[in-house]
ROLOMAR-877636 format. One line per 4 residues: number of its first residue (from 1); their letters; for each residue x, y, z of N, C-alpha, C. Coordinates in steps of 0.001 Angstrom, whole numbers, plus 500000, padded with zeros to 6 digits. Atoms other than C-alpha are relative to their C-alpha. Layout:
<sites>
NUM	a	X,Y,Z,X,Y,Z,X,Y,Z ~ ... $
</sites>
This chain:
<sites>
1	xxxx	499382,500342,501294,710362,985047,564737,500883,501186,499614 ~ 499108,498912,500378,713415,986997,563637,499944,500258,498521 ~ 500024,499658,501416,713800,988799,560406,501008,499220,499213 ~ 498961,500761,500707,716922,986780,559595,499632,498564,499776 $
5	xxxx	500390,501415,500137,715009,983510,559734,498609,499954,499459 ~ 501333,499893,500564,712169,983800,557307,499189,498745,500162 ~ 500779,501253,499861,711232,980156,557746,499561,499759,501425 ~ 500399,500160,498597,710829,980590,561504,500760,498925,500729 $
9	xxxx	499216,501050,499316,713540,978037,562345,501153,500610,500755 ~ 498873,499512,499217,716268,978422,564962,501304,499756,499252 ~ 498740,500154,500744,719854,978832,563704,500705,498707,500373 ~ 499201,501224,499756,722135,975814,563369,501301,500364,500663 $
13	xxxx	498703,499772,499385,725345,975450,565314,501101,499890,498962 ~ 498873,500000,500938,728839,975381,563831,500109,498733,499197 ~ 499914,501270,500727,728540,971759,562797,498841,499795,499084 ~ 501154,500112,500884,725368,972397,560929,498831,499326,500636 $
17	xxxx	501099,500659,499306,723177,970838,563540,499275,501004,500872 ~ 500783,499112,499155,720416,972522,565365,500050,499510,501439 ~ 499941,500402,498580,720375,972493,569200,499041,498888,500331 ~ 500969,501035,499666,717288,970347,569250,500450,498629,499542 $
21	xxxx	499528,501301,500491,719133,967669,567285,500814,499267,501047 ~ 499093,500629,499028,721465,967022,570242,499311,499575,501256 ~ 500694,500357,498768,718772,966552,572867,499925,498484,500138 ~ 500056,501453,499739,719074,963090,574409,501122,499225,499334 $
25	xxxx	498906,500690,500684,722191,962345,572351,501274,500140,500821 ~ 498728,499963,499290,725666,961587,573737,500971,500924,499317 ~ 498983,499125,500586,728789,963633,573082,500604,499397,498749 ~ 499412,500423,501270,730507,963451,569739,501492,499795,500205 $
29	xxxx	498571,500244,499879,733979,961896,569529,500743,500640,498852 ~ 499167,499353,501009,736895,962927,567303,499617,499606,498596 ~ 500387,500464,501331,735543,960891,564406,498606,500429,499637 ~ 501349,499542,500286,732182,962582,564627,498935,499005,500374 $
33	xxxx	500940,501035,499580,730511,959508,566180,499559,500286,501420 ~ 500480,499841,498633,728368,959690,569268,500369,498760,500820 ~ 499561,501105,499151,729351,957520,572264,498939,498941,500159 ~ 501059,500998,499946,725980,955791,572292,499380,499893,498630 $
37	xxxx	500608,500188,501307,724058,954384,569363,498706,500778,499917 ~ 501184,499192,500241,720935,955800,567887,498906,499721,501003 ~ 501058,500354,499058,718773,954010,570429,500312,500465,501402 ~ 499636,499514,498671,720632,955588,573370,500520,498901,500906 $
41	xxxx	499507,501105,499176,722137,952227,574544,501395,500314,500513 ~ 498694,499821,499408,725169,952207,576834,500899,498812,499622 ~ 499101,501137,500269,728324,949987,576346,499655,498825,500903 ~ 500322,501181,499184,727897,946380,577604,500775,500004,501304 $
45	xxxx	499316,500016,498694,728749,945886,581307,501196,499063,499989 ~ 498813,500862,499891,732095,944355,582280,499743,498897,501001 ~ 500126,501108,499047,732405,941017,584061,500956,500201,501165 ~ 499171,499882,498797,734305,940308,587292,501472,500199,499672 $
49	xxxx	498594,499871,500375,737621,940165,585418,500291,501281,499239 ~ 499795,498747,500703,737115,943573,583810,499799,499904,498502 ~ 500229,500168,501431,736317,942120,580369,498515,500184,499699 ~ 501417,499815,500338,733084,943004,578553,499264,498669,500018 $
53	xxxx	500791,501230,499944,730405,940422,579283,499224,499846,498700 ~ 500692,500218,501279,729047,938922,576083,499024,498848,500094 ~ 501066,500969,499890,726509,936525,577506,500462,498590,500296 ~ 499800,501408,499659,726384,932739,577650,501359,499479,499554 $
57	xxxx	498708,500492,500494,729530,932178,575557,501120,500359,500958 ~ 498972,499598,499043,731654,934187,578019,499910,499214,501293 ~ 500166,500767,498759,730179,932432,581031,500513,498578,499831 ~ 499524,501364,500255,730875,929023,579488,501517,499955,499935 $
61	xxxx	498540,499945,500089,734440,930063,578729,500642,500115,501373 ~ 499463,499868,498640,735005,931162,582319,499896,498699,500770 ~ 500147,501285,499308,733646,927854,583636,501030,498991,499516 ~ 498991,500928,500521,735950,925937,581318,501367,500288,500588 $
65	xxxx	498705,499650,499414,738949,927870,582583,500088,499578,501457 ~ 499991,500405,498590,737961,927240,586198,500120,498487,500152 ~ 499923,501457,499937,737472,923522,585557,501401,499510,499657 ~ 498636,500393,500372,740860,923286,583862,500958,500262,501156 $
69	xxxx	499144,499697,498852,742544,925021,586811,499783,498997,501131 ~ 500296,500967,498932,740756,922717,589277,500576,498631,499670 ~ 499462,501300,500396,741784,919645,587289,501515,499955,500156 ~ 498540,499945,499863,745420,920748,587205,500409,499932,501466 $
73	xxxx	499685,500034,498562,745446,921402,590960,499727,498630,500599 ~ 500310,501337,499496,743753,918060,591643,501037,498980,499593 ~ 498972,500928,500474,746280,916202,589508,501305,500202,500757 ~ 498774,499729,499242,749166,917932,591272,499910,499443,501421 $
77	xxxx	500183,500533,498644,747723,917003,594683,500082,498477,500009 ~ 499951,501460,500075,747264,913382,593598,501431,499504,499830 ~ 498609,500403,500206,750847,913148,592360,500811,500171,501275 ~ 499279,499766,498748,752133,914643,595602,499658,498923,501028 $
81	xxxx	500423,501018,499039,750067,912220,597689,500508,498612,499614 ~ 499579,501317,500473,751301,909310,595554,501492,499741,500188 ~ 498556,500186,499877,755005,909883,596209,500352,498913,501022 ~ 499668,501080,499061,755106,907702,599387,499645,498608,499459 $
85	xxxx	500391,501297,500567,753198,904916,597633,500974,499570,498909 ~ 499028,500328,501042,755573,905095,594671,501317,499551,500614 ~ 498768,500401,499313,758505,904884,597085,499902,498559,500496 ~ 500115,501352,499461,757205,901767,598841,499902,498960,498886 $
89	xxxx	500166,500949,501099,756337,900156,595506,501308,499755,499260 ~ 498782,500157,500793,759553,900832,593622,501159,499434,500830 ~ 498893,500483,499165,761910,900154,596561,499917,498505,500258 ~ 500159,501438,499730,760463,896650,596987,500219,499130,498765 $
93	xxxx	499833,500795,501220,760994,895595,593380,501243,499123,500076 ~ 498908,500952,499937,763183,892545,593058,500073,499242,501304 ~ 499985,500660,498687,762359,891442,596616,498635,499409,500350 ~ 501345,500553,499786,758811,890079,596184,499894,498653,499307 $
97	xxxx	500046,501362,500526,758141,886384,595699,498667,499341,500318 ~ 501076,500913,499661,755351,883868,595487,500557,498928,500922 ~ 499569,501047,499060,755444,881055,598018,500892,498959,499329 ~ 499246,501059,500678,756747,878548,595465,501405,500442,499597 $
101	xxxx	498707,499498,500475,759652,880794,594420,500808,500678,501093 ~ 499346,499263,498921,760680,882137,597816,501420,499504,500222 ~ 498634,500409,499649,764394,882151,598658,500051,499471,501428 ~ 499836,500529,498647,765782,880720,601884,500495,501081,500950 $
105	xxxx	499513,499123,498927,766366,882557,605164,499785,499273,501314 ~ 500147,500675,498711,766816,881474,608760,498671,500321,500667 ~ 501181,499533,499275,763837,883513,609990,498927,500424,499005 ~ 501132,499459,500734,760376,884144,608581,499158,500805,500979 $
109	xxxx	500793,499109,499161,758485,887087,610071,498569,500003,499484 ~ 501414,499955,500363,754693,886895,610093,499371,501214,500670 ~ 500622,498785,499477,752863,890196,610483,498593,499708,500494 ~ 501312,500243,499414,749828,890158,612752,498913,500838,499367 $
113	xxxx	501191,499250,500389,746325,891293,611895,498831,499427,500792 ~ 501161,500287,499162,742777,890776,613158,499811,498513,500296 ~ 500369,501341,499541,741850,887698,615159,498498,499813,499755 ~ 501418,500294,500259,738504,885959,614517,499121,500441,501173 $
117	xxxx	500964,499508,499011,735356,886803,616467,500125,499286,501348 ~ 499865,500715,498724,736079,884124,619106,501220,500441,500793 ~ 498806,499430,499368,739308,886049,619932,501079,498955,500262 ~ 498996,501052,499807,741250,882779,619786,500572,499514,498675 $
121	xxxx	499559,500484,501303,741424,881723,616137,500405,501187,499116 ~ 499651,498916,500927,743119,883785,613418,498887,500243,498993 ~ 500924,499706,501086,740942,885550,610872,500535,499449,498695 ~ 499626,500574,501295,741094,884605,607207,501362,500479,499522 $
125	xxxx	498723,499478,500482,743972,886912,606326,501162,499503,500854 ~ 498937,500459,499110,746011,885957,609384,500253,498509,499826 ~ 499832,501442,500226,745380,882254,608815,500809,499739,498730 ~ 499240,500165,501238,746677,882598,605251,501479,500295,500189 $
129	xxxx	498597,499673,499735,749873,884237,606488,500691,498862,500756 ~ 499418,501076,499197,750445,881481,609015,500177,498729,499184 ~ 499876,501183,500871,749798,878734,606466,501209,500133,499077 ~ 498845,499777,500880,752382,880285,604158,501303,499843,500768 $
133	xxxx	498794,500123,499187,754964,880562,606948,500281,498545,500355 ~ 499813,501417,499665,754385,876950,608003,500512,499223,498795 ~ 499532,500679,501208,754866,875806,604397,501472,500313,499741 ~ 498596,499648,500194,758172,877698,604223,500905,499232,500972 $
137	xxxx	499224,500766,499027,759390,875995,607396,500080,498535,499592 ~ 500033,501426,500349,758327,872544,606248,500801,499695,498738 ~ 499215,500210,501221,760027,873011,602883,501481,500305,500205 ~ 498603,499736,499691,763293,874009,604589,500496,501377,499592 $
141	xxxx	499552,498655,500404,763330,877606,603350,500017,500979,501165 ~ 499890,499205,498768,762993,878972,606903,500096,499040,501171 ~ 499794,500879,498847,763915,877585,610305,499221,500457,501231 ~ 500678,499446,498823,762294,879906,612868,498943,500996,499523 $
145	xxxx	501078,499065,500306,759013,881812,612769,499919,501042,501113 ~ 500214,498911,499062,758830,885225,614434,498622,500579,499707 ~ 501350,499451,500176,755152,886099,614884,499947,501324,500753 ~ 499943,498659,499428,754746,889817,615519,498654,500683,499825 $
149	xxxx	501298,499342,500055,751527,891598,616402,499706,500703,501306 ~ 500446,499253,498827,749549,893443,619025,499448,499033,501041 ~ 500450,500901,498948,749281,891451,622225,498765,500481,500724 ~ 501207,499468,499382,746498,893728,623426,499073,500595,498960 $
153	xxxx	500802,499477,501101,744705,894228,620128,498516,499994,500296 ~ 501444,499907,499771,741039,895152,619938,499278,498703,499664 ~ 500649,501265,500351,740227,891790,618336,500499,498833,500843 ~ 499451,501076,499186,742366,889761,620721,501522,500023,499981 $
157	xxxx	498542,500118,499919,745952,888698,621470,500508,499356,498713 ~ 499592,500508,501317,747357,888351,617952,501147,498995,500091 ~ 498903,500966,499961,750730,886686,618745,499620,498677,500666 ~ 500411,501243,499343,749079,884184,621105,499174,499142,499043 $
161	xxxx	500806,500750,500971,746517,883186,618461,500864,499455,498878 ~ 499101,500428,501069,749267,882975,615842,500848,498806,500439 ~ 499169,501097,499486,751474,880780,618004,499193,498718,500122 ~ 500844,501186,499823,748625,878414,618876,499640,499375,498650 $
165	xxxx	500384,500535,501307,747572,878075,615233,501179,499299,499328 ~ 498820,500614,500607,751110,877348,614063,500338,498660,500639 ~ 499535,501195,499297,751858,874769,616714,498926,498921,500122 ~ 501069,500974,499755,748468,873123,617271,499289,499568,498719 $
169	xxxx	500747,500316,501215,746916,873257,613801,500899,499715,498804 ~ 499155,500121,501189,749811,873516,611366,501260,499175,500233 ~ 498923,500957,499735,752329,871256,613072,501401,500556,500064 ~ 498659,499426,499857,755229,873680,613554,500502,499743,501413 $
173	xxxx	499388,500276,498698,757595,872739,616394,499938,501264,500870 ~ 500083,498816,499125,756874,875104,619340,501355,500635,500276 ~ 498667,499455,499741,760618,875494,619825,500471,500898,498855 ~ 499644,499203,501177,760728,877145,616384,499147,501257,499860 $
177	xxxx	500898,498845,500078,758174,879854,617151,500344,500979,501117 ~ 499733,498924,499050,758995,883164,618841,498925,501069,499796 ~ 501084,499021,500078,756263,885702,619665,500458,501356,500503 ~ 499769,498617,499586,756679,889476,619801,498635,500667,500170 $
181	xxxx	501322,499403,499768,753585,891019,621455,499952,501508,499813 ~ 499961,498545,500139,754687,894593,620728,500284,500442,498559 ~ 499932,499591,501406,754717,894591,616938,498714,500725,499642 ~ 501272,499287,500067,752038,897253,617000,499652,500483,498596 $
185	xxxx	500241,499723,501418,752439,898135,613342,501193,499473,499214 ~ 498955,500571,500849,754640,897210,610400,501369,500582,500336 ~ 498729,499355,499671,757326,899749,611252,500566,499439,501297 ~ 499534,500527,498717,757529,898540,614865,500487,498564,499875 $
189	xxxx	499579,501388,500193,757729,894908,613764,501415,499944,499433 ~ 498676,500013,500615,760748,895644,611558,501066,500507,500967 ~ 499021,499421,499083,762495,897838,614125,500308,499050,501149 ~ 499774,500904,498869,762005,895339,616941,500659,498689,499552 $
193	xxxx	499307,501194,500503,763063,892365,614816,501501,500251,499952 ~ 498575,499646,500066,766357,894174,614297,500586,500248,501383 ~ 499399,499517,498756,766893,895766,617715,499830,499043,501179 ~ 500285,500857,498837,765294,893302,620145,500408,498554,499735 $
197	xxxx	499780,501427,500271,765629,889921,618415,501237,499727,499150 ~ 498733,500184,500703,768833,890510,616478,499883,499396,498614 ~ 500188,500553,501342,767408,889546,613082,500713,500885,498984 ~ 499314,499270,501068,769557,890543,610109,499476,499608,498622 $
201	xxxx	500484,500513,501276,768197,888377,607304,498706,499227,500253 ~ 501284,500653,499749,764568,887221,606995,499125,500039,498756 ~ 501141,499897,500894,761553,886505,604860,498880,500674,500795 ~ 501146,499396,499319,758436,888523,605656,498738,499631,499230 $
205	xxxx	501207,500551,500628,754943,887186,604981,498789,500858,500316 ~ 501277,499302,499868,751763,889154,604389,499313,499967,498635 ~ 500720,500008,501278,749126,889622,601680,500608,500989,499007 ~ 499363,499240,501087,750031,891189,598332,499828,501510,500149 $
209	xxxx	500252,498558,499909,748443,894603,599021,500883,500672,501043 ~ 499221,499486,498871,750660,895020,602112,501485,499723,499835 ~ 498653,500561,500035,753843,893298,600992,501064,501035,499647 ~ 498976,499031,500403,755684,896141,599230,500335,500960,501139 $
213	xxxx	499752,499073,498886,755252,898494,602179,500808,499322,501095 ~ 499275,500724,498955,756451,895833,604642,501463,499791,499610 ~ 498626,500235,500455,759522,894969,602571,500793,501302,499995 ~ 499291,498723,500088,760437,898617,601972,500364,500524,501385 $
217	xxxx	499700,499510,498653,760175,899560,605649,501119,499183,500648 ~ 498955,500826,499387,762252,896597,606827,501359,500253,499359 ~ 498724,499765,500674,764923,897191,604209,500524,501406,500325 ~ 499571,498654,499606,764992,900900,605046,500637,499983,501383 $
221	xxxx	499466,500094,498645,765678,899914,608662,501219,499093,500101 ~ 498749,500744,500011,768621,897770,607624,499881,498494,500011 ~ 500165,501455,500058,767136,894278,607500,500059,499544,498547 ~ 499947,500610,501334,767922,892116,604488,498799,499066,499887 $
225	xxxx	501229,500783,500057,764382,890920,603813,499517,499832,498569 ~ 500756,500235,501227,762462,889402,600938,498559,499705,500404 ~ 501406,500187,499679,758684,889383,600866,499408,498798,499296 ~ 500695,501169,500555,756524,886323,600304,498493,500252,500104 $
229	xxxx	501443,499748,500030,752899,886719,599247,499254,498894,500742 ~ 500728,500964,499177,750598,885055,601764,498751,499505,499295 ~ 501284,500536,500451,747658,882833,600978,498871,500827,500623 ~ 501147,499292,499438,744205,884270,601555,498724,499398,499430 $
233	xxxx	501126,500740,500579,741478,881724,600872,498670,500721,500173 ~ 501276,499333,499750,738689,883823,602382,499961,501447,499578 ~ 499917,498593,500394,739708,887113,600784,499332,500205,498647 ~ 500685,499696,501245,737215,888294,598179,500559,501245,499343 $
237	xxxx	499467,498835,500723,737922,890953,595540,499653,501337,500657 ~ 500383,498738,499361,736008,893665,597427,500919,500285,501182 ~ 499105,499825,498856,738087,893110,600560,501400,500387,499534 ~ 498641,499733,500463,741345,893085,598610,500132,501412,499430 $
241	xxxx	499962,498643,500537,740509,896312,596766,499959,501017,501142 ~ 500094,499087,498863,739503,898000,600016,501303,500079,500775 ~ 498728,500020,499282,742725,896915,601710,501107,500673,499194 ~ 499001,499342,500845,744782,898084,598735,499875,501512,500092 $
245	xxxx	500218,498553,499863,743211,901549,598983,500510,500478,501359 ~ 499522,499638,498662,743878,901635,602718,501528,500025,500039 ~ 498539,500054,499982,747495,900627,602136,500615,501158,499222 ~ 499533,498839,500759,747874,903395,599559,500156,501197,500937 $
249	xxxx	499934,498870,499080,747101,905967,602251,500969,499727,501158 ~ 499073,500338,498914,749119,904078,604899,501451,500220,499593 ~ 498625,499785,500444,752221,904533,602749,500504,501394,500397 ~ 499595,498670,499548,752223,908211,603744,500573,499960,501405 $
253	xxxx	499487,500139,498629,752647,907320,607413,501326,499233,499994 ~ 498758,500774,500077,755295,904743,606488,501173,500887,499597 ~ 498931,499116,500455,757319,907354,604629,500387,500992,501092 ~ 499724,499043,498929,756981,909834,607497,500775,499343,501131 $
257	xxxx	499262,500726,498962,758104,907215,610049,501450,499770,499579 ~ 498651,500283,500493,761081,906341,607865,500855,501260,499968 ~ 499247,498747,500117,762114,909963,607276,500464,500482,501371 ~ 499620,499477,498679,762073,910896,610949,500660,498953,500889 $
261	xxxx	499318,501051,499247,763478,907524,612103,499444,499786,501384 ~ 500600,500092,498671,761012,907205,614936,500325,498655,500657 ~ 499797,501266,499296,761686,904572,617612,498685,499241,500085 ~ 501246,500746,499815,759163,901753,618104,499248,500481,501232 $
265	xxxx	500831,499517,498907,756274,902483,620443,500407,499385,501335 ~ 499563,500687,498777,757557,899931,622980,501453,499584,499821 ~ 498586,500392,500038,761262,899579,623672,500230,498877,500995 ~ 499717,501160,499145,762560,896327,625100,501488,499697,499955 $
269	xxxx	498592,500435,500057,765968,894953,626036,500157,498870,498988 ~ 499719,501068,500963,767632,892516,623678,499464,498669,500516 ~ 500582,501296,499661,765894,889121,623635,500655,498938,499120 ~ 499278,501005,500798,767930,886053,622552,499104,498871,499477 $
273	xxxx	500891,501117,500318,764816,883950,621814,500184,499485,498567 ~ 499836,500444,501399,765313,883885,618031,501333,499281,499830 ~ 498678,500638,500110,769023,883079,618302,500021,498650,500699 ~ 500092,501290,499288,768289,880346,620853,499238,498983,499165 $
277	xxxx	500787,500922,500830,765657,878846,618551,500827,499507,498810 ~ 499163,500404,501128,768132,878808,615663,501066,498995,500429 ~ 498999,500944,499521,770665,876976,617796,499390,498680,500443 ~ 500645,501189,499462,768088,874473,619071,499800,498902,498987 $
</sites>
């Protein structure tokens, strides 16, 4: 105990505080405040973005921002993927008709699709297309039927089944039916109708979910075509919705084929069969 400190206490520092007062305390800032609070707590930790984490409210805010970004990116991707479908839909406007309102043309093109399980009869969708084409011929709005499909299809020979159904079941004169066994898809059918069979003006028959794409592709390739919606007695709503979704995605391939102007998968020399049938 020093003589200068009669109470036995240690001297205070320049700020009036004793050394023991600062034990366990943080440094003092310019305003005289310590960097930590009285309990010795440290500043709250920062989150991944460098901002102070404030608990559940901050986490919820970050999730909302991420969801908004994901939604914007998803919408942009959907719009980009929809451009081909929008092209096929808008380009066909003014060229789609019901059977009763169809205009006249020398040739009606029937697009092939699956044959029935017996590999000889057309399936429901194909039968509807053929019935519509036969009605157009009988009403005088078309003179020759060009049936186009895959002659070696997995379900059977599409053009052969189509020809037999038209002539044997629907009463169309065999001399008025021409078969193209290399219409392997819609694009090929249009290209070969123009290049191989010399068709310039035609009606094209298929179901509603497929019609805009078929009309747009043929018109893009230089054919003056109008589309006629085919009958489909055995087509339920589930099938039609499923086919519409499939056609939505198929429009991307259609646009790509059109942009690059690809040739048909099978090239053939000019065939006068359609012109001969028209003269007959």
